[in-house]
C-alpha positions in Angstrom: 118.0 148.9 105.2 115.5 146.3 106.4 114.3 143.7 103.9 112.2 140.5 104.0 113.9 137.2 103.2 111.3 135.9 100.6 113.0 132.5 100.2 113.0 131.2 103.8 110.6 130.7 106.7 106.9 130.1 106.9 105.3 130.8 103.5 102.1 132.4 104.8 103.8 134.6 107.3 106.4 135.7 104.7 103.7 136.5 102.2 101.6 138.5 104.7 104.6 140.4 106.0 105.6 141.4 102.5 102.1 141.8 101.0 100.4 143.8 103.7 102.6 146.9 103.3 101.9 146.6 99.5 98.2 146.6 100.4 98.4 149.6 102.7 100.6 151.5 100.3 98.1 150.9 97.4 95.2 151.9 99.6 96.9 155.2 100.5 97.9 155.8 96.9 94.4 155.2 95.8 93.2 157.8 98.2 94.7 160.4 95.9 92.0 160.1 93.3 89.3 159.2 95.9 90.0 162.3 98.0 90.0 164.4 94.8 86.6 163.1 93.9 85.2 163.3 97.4 86.3 167.0 97.9 85.0 167.9 94.4 81.7 166.2 95.0 81.3 167.9 98.4 82.1 171.5 97.3 81.6 171.6 93.5 79.1 170.7 90.7 78.3 167.5 88.9 80.2 168.8 85.9 83.3 169.1 88.2 82.8 165.5 89.3 82.5 164.3 85.7 85.7 166.3 84.9 87.7 164.6 87.6 86.2 161.2 86.7 87.2 161.6 83.0 90.5 163.3 83.7 91.4 160.5 86.1 90.8 157.9 83.3 93.3 159.8 81.2 96.0 160.2 83.8 95.6 156.5 84.8 96.9 155.7 81.3 100.3 157.1 82.4 100.1 155.5 85.8 99.3 152.1 84.2 102.2 152.4 81.7 104.7 153.4 84.4 103.6 150.7 87.0 103.8 148.1 84.3 107.3 149.0 83.3 108.5 149.3 86.9 107.1 145.9 87.7 109.6 144.6 85.2 112.3 146.1 87.3 110.9 144.5 90.5 111.0 141.1 88.8 114.5 141.4 87.5 115.9 142.8 90.7 114.1 140.1 92.6 115.6 137.4 90.5 119.1 138.8 90.9 118.6 139.0 94.6 117.6 135.3 94.6 120.7 134.5 92.7 122.8 136.8 95.0 124.2 138.8 92.1 124.4 142.1 93.9 126.5 143.9 91.3 123.7 143.3 88.8 121.2 144.5 91.3 123.0 147.8 91.6 123.3 148.2 87.8 119.6 147.4 87.3 118.7 150.1 89.8 120.8 152.7 88.0 119.3 151.7 84.7 115.8 151.8 86.0 116.0 155.2 87.5 117.7 156.7 84.4 115.2 155.2 82.0 112.2 156.4 83.9 113.5 160.0 84.1 113.6 160.0 80.3 110.2 158.3 80.1 108.6 160.9 82.4 109.6 163.8 80.1 108.4 161.9 77.0 105.0 161.1 78.6 104.5 164.8 79.7 105.1 166.0 76.2 102.8 163.4 74.7 100.0 164.2 77.1 100.1 167.9 76.5 100.3 167.5 72.8 97.3 165.1 72.5 95.2 166.3 75.5 92.4 168.0 73.5 92.1 165.4 70.7 91.9 162.6 73.3 89.2 164.4 75.4 87.3 165.0 72.2 87.6 161.4 71.2 86.2 160.5 74.7 83.1 162.6 74.0 83.8 164.5 77.2 80.5 166.4 78.1 80.7 170.0 76.9 79.9 171.4 80.4 82.9 169.7 81.8 85.4 169.8 78.9 87.3 172.9 80.0 87.6 171.6 83.6 88.9 168.3 82.4 91.5 170.0 80.3 92.7 171.9 83.4 92.9 168.7 85.4 94.8 166.7 82.8 97.3 169.5 82.0 98.3 170.0 85.6 98.6 166.3 86.3 100.8 166.0 83.2 103.3 168.4 84.7 103.7 166.0 87.6 104.7 162.9 85.5 108.3 163.2 86.6 107.1 162.6 90.2 104.8 159.7 89.2 107.7 158.0 87.4 110.2 158.8 90.1 108.1 157.5 93.0 107.0 154.3 91.2 110.6 153.5 90.0 112.0 153.9 93.5 109.2 151.8 95.0 109.7 149.1 92.4 113.4 149.0 93.2 112.8 148.6 96.9 110.2 145.9 96.5 112.5 143.9 94.2 115.2 144.3 96.8 112.8 142.8 99.4 111.6 145.9 101.2 107.9 146.7 100.9 107.7 148.8 104.1 109.6 151.9 103.0 107.4 152.5 99.9 104.3 152.4 102.2 105.9 155.0 104.5 106.7 157.3 101.6 103.2 157.1 100.1 101.7 157.7 103.5 103.5 161.0 103.8 102.2 162.0 100.3 98.7 160.9 101.1 98.5 163.0 104.2 99.8 166.1 102.4 97.4 165.5 99.5 94.3 165.4 101.8 95.3 168.6 103.5 96.1 170.4 100.2 92.8 169.2 98.6 90.7 170.8 101.3 92.9 173.9 101.4 92.9 174.5 97.7 89.2 173.6 97.0 87.3 174.6 100.2 89.3 177.7 101.2 91.1 178.9 98.0 88.1 177.9 95.7 90.4 176.5 93.0 88.0 173.7 92.1 89.3 171.0 89.7 92.7 172.7 89.3 93.2 172.6 93.1 92.7 168.9 93.3 95.2 168.3 90.5 97.8 170.6 92.0 97.4 169.0 95.4 98.1 165.6 93.8 101.3 166.5 92.0 102.7 168.5 95.0 102.2 165.6 97.3 103.8 163.2 94.8 106.8 165.5 94.6 107.2 165.4 98.3 106.9 161.6 98.4 109.7 161.2 95.8 112.0 163.7 97.5 111.5 162.0 100.9 112.4 158.6 99.3 115.6 159.9 97.7 116.8 161.7 100.9 116.1 158.7 103.1 117.9 156.2 100.8 120.9 158.5 100.4 121.3 158.6 104.1 120.7 154.9 104.7 122.9 151.9 104.0 121.2 151.2 100.6 122.9 149.2 97.9 122.6 152.1 95.4 124.5 155.4 96.2 122.6 157.9 94.0 125.9 159.4 92.7 125.7 160.9 89.2 128.1 158.3 87.8 125.7 155.5 89.0 122.9 156.9 86.7 124.3 155.2 83.6 121.9 152.8 81.8 123.4 149.4 81.0 122.5 148.4 77.4 122.0 144.7 78.2 119.9 145.5 81.3 117.9 148.1 79.5 116.9 145.4 76.9 116.1 143.0 79.7 113.9 145.6 81.4 112.2 146.3 78.1 111.7 142.5 77.5 110.0 142.0 80.9 108.4 145.4 81.5 107.0 146.4 78.1 104.6 143.4 77.9 103.3 144.2 81.4 102.9 147.9 80.5 101.2 147.0 77.2 98.6 144.8 78.9 97.9 147.7 81.4 97.5 150.0 78.4 95.0 147.7 76.7 93.0 147.4 79.8 93.0 151.2 80.3 91.9 151.7 76.6 89.0 149.5 77.2 87.9 151.5 80.2 88.4 154.7 78.2 86.0 153.3 75.6 83.6 152.6 78.4 83.9 156.2 79.6 83.3 157.4 76.0 80.1 155.4 75.9 78.9 156.7 79.3 79.8 160.3 78.4 77.3 159.9 75.5 74.7 158.9 78.1 75.1 162.2 79.9 76.8 163.7 82.9 75.0 161.6 85.5 76.0 158.3 83.9 79.6 159.6 83.5 79.6 160.5 87.2 78.4 157.0 88.1 81.2 155.3 86.1 83.7 157.6 87.7 82.5 156.8 91.2 82.4 153.1 90.5 85.9 153.3 89.2 87.1 154.6 92.6 85.4 151.6 94.3 86.9 149.2 91.7 90.3 150.4 92.7 89.7 149.9 96.4 87.8 146.6 96.1 90.5 145.2 93.9 93.4 146.5 95.9 93.8 143.2 97.7 94.2 141.5 94.3 96.6 144.1 92.8 98.6 144.2 96.0 99.0 140.5 96.3 99.7 140.2 92.6 102.6 142.7 92.8 103.9 141.0 96.0 103.6 137.6 94.2 105.7 138.9 91.3 108.6 139.7 93.6 108.2 136.6 95.8 108.0 134.4 92.8 111.1 136.0 91.2 113.1 135.6 94.4 112.2 131.9 94.8 112.6 131.0 91.1 116.0 132.6 91.2 116.8 130.7 94.4 115.7 127.4 92.8 112.5 127.0 95.0 109.6 126.9 92.5 107.3 124.9 94.8 107.5 127.7 97.4 106.5 130.2 94.7 103.5 128.0 93.8 102.3 127.7 97.4 102.6 131.4 97.8 100.2 131.9 94.9 97.4 129.8 96.5 97.9 131.4 99.9 98.0 134.9 98.4 94.9 134.4 96.3 92.9 133.1 99.3 93.8 136.2 101.3 92.9 138.6 98.5 89.5 137.0 97.9 88.4 137.5 101.5 89.0 141.2 101.3 87.3 141.6 97.9 84.3 139.7 99.2 83.7 142.4 101.8 83.3 145.1 99.2 80.9 142.8 97.2 78.7 142.4 100.3 78.6 146.2 100.8 77.6 146.7 97.1 74.9 144.1 97.4 73.4 145.1 100.7 73.6 149.0 100.6 74.8 150.4 97.2 73.1 153.8 98.1 75.6 154.4 101.0 78.6 153.5 98.7 77.6 156.1 96.1 76.6 158.6 98.8 80.2 158.7 100.0 81.1 160.7 96.9 77.9 162.6 96.0 74.5 163.6 97.5 73.0 164.1 94.0 69.9 161.9 93.9 70.1 161.6 90.1 73.6 160.1 90.3 72.6 157.8 93.2 69.5 156.5 91.4 71.5 155.9 88.2 74.3 154.1 90.1 72.4 151.6 92.2 71.6 149.0 89.5 75.2 149.5 88.1 76.8 148.8 91.4 74.6 145.8 92.0 75.8 144.0 88.9 79.4 145.3 88.5 80.4 144.3 92.0 80.7 140.6 91.1 83.8 141.6 89.3 85.5 142.4 92.6 86.4 138.8 93.4 86.5 137.5 89.8 89.1 140.0 88.7 91.1 139.4 91.9 91.7 135.8 90.7 93.0 137.1 87.4 95.3 139.6 89.1 96.8 137.0 91.4 97.4 134.5 88.6 99.0 137.2 86.4 101.2 138.4 89.2 102.5 134.9 89.7 103.1 134.5 86.0 104.9 137.9 85.8 107.3 136.7 88.5 108.0 133.7 86.3 108.7 136.2 83.5 105.8 134.9 81.5 104.9 138.5 80.7 104.2 137.8 77.0 101.4 135.5 78.0 99.9 137.9 80.5 100.1 140.6 77.8 98.3 138.5 75.2 95.7 137.3 77.8 94.9 140.8 79.1 94.9 142.4 75.7 92.4 139.7 74.5 90.2 140.4 77.5 90.2 144.1 76.7 90.0 144.1 72.9 88.1 140.9 72.1 85.8 140.8 75.1 85.3 144.1 76.9 85.2 146.6 74.0 82.8 144.5 71.8 80.5 144.0 74.9 80.5 147.7 75.6 79.7 148.4 71.9 76.7 146.1 72.1 75.5 147.7 75.2 75.7 151.2 73.6 73.7 149.9 70.6 71.0 147.9 72.4 70.9 148.7 76.1 72.0 152.3 76.4 69.5 153.1 79.2 70.1 149.9 81.2 73.1 150.6 83.5 72.5 147.3 85.3 73.2 145.5 82.0 76.4 147.6 81.6 77.6 146.5 85.0 77.5 142.8 84.0 80.2 143.3 81.4 83.2 143.4 83.7 82.4 140.3 85.7 81.6 138.4 82.5 85.0 139.3 81.0 86.9 138.6 84.2 85.2 135.2 84.6 86.3 134.1 81.2 89.8 135.4 81.7 90.1 133.6 85.1 89.2 130.3 83.5 91.7 130.4 80.7 94.5 131.9 82.9 94.1 129.2 85.5 94.2 126.6 82.8 97.5 128.1 81.5 99.0 128.2 85.0 98.2 124.5 85.6 99.5 123.6 82.1 102.7 125.6 82.7 103.3 123.8 86.0 103.2 120.4 84.3 105.3 121.6 81.4 108.0 123.5 83.3 107.9 122.6 87.0 111.2 124.4 87.8 109.8 127.7 86.5 113.0 128.8 84.7 
């Protein structure tokens, strides 16, 4: 089992070797939703596009919760790897996988029970309501695969291996693309086909990961007796992971509120926000990828007693992420029509989206700064701070601004697009101030 030594060698080289597979894996994983929307936009109606857009917002709640919790596992395993306490690494892995199997079942039951009330609360357009129900119900059935893949990936990244998760998700992405076209274009399954393609590809990814790790020289043996959650480690996972998960949930709730407002503005506005959301994911991938890499790198180096190496990794990582985010901003500023046209040829959607893309794209590099700072703080186990910070941004800034938009500027999508960069700019300022203050107060980072 190959892994990167995150505590030795050239800092920039180590960061790139570890972070680039993160970036590639996240790009591939993001293609799930993007390909769904592309295929639906190509072969189905605007109502179907709105259904996938709204349904994706709902399913991303689960993904956000899971990735937040699993990041806690990455940080803890990374710290124990830095301390060279390999017995605790093995116990943490067993605890992680067991806890997430139970979590998957709970989330599936919760989604199926509250699917209709949630979609009603979101003011899902009547013409796309039934289609959205189909999409969410099928995706809910695949939660066990979402949790399984993310848990295994988090374990590997905490162990120091970011390459294997990239390979597993590449397999799933290729299968998803083939099945999307097969189910929608040839079997005419519409929205249901895209959802089914997604969960089948995720199932294959998880199965491939388990089979490979069982046959390799991995620290965890996958024997039934090893799947026994340790009470102390379960509490530690909860202490680190739940604040991260909660901050992701608050951010997702604020975006759901945005979707609710846009659904009131009609199917074209809802489609614009859905398409913009896909580009948000891609444009911010450099930030999210580097942030997750920084969490692991920081945890390893804090555990190894090298806080200065962790700090320098932050500044290198942020610079790298901003360069990539800037490219998407330039595309949105110079040719927003071509960006929107990738997902739809409907002129009404394109016309509504151009002013929105022009203003919201400033968020691409502002939120990247926030992500990188939060990733570094998560690696230092300052997860309560990042939870409070992100929750404040979502509940005290984003939601009130969206409310004011709905009340006074409901026909001005360009004004709506200014909300995200405004919120991210404020968050970047106070998060950077906290990081600098924390460095002076606690230079060792422990």
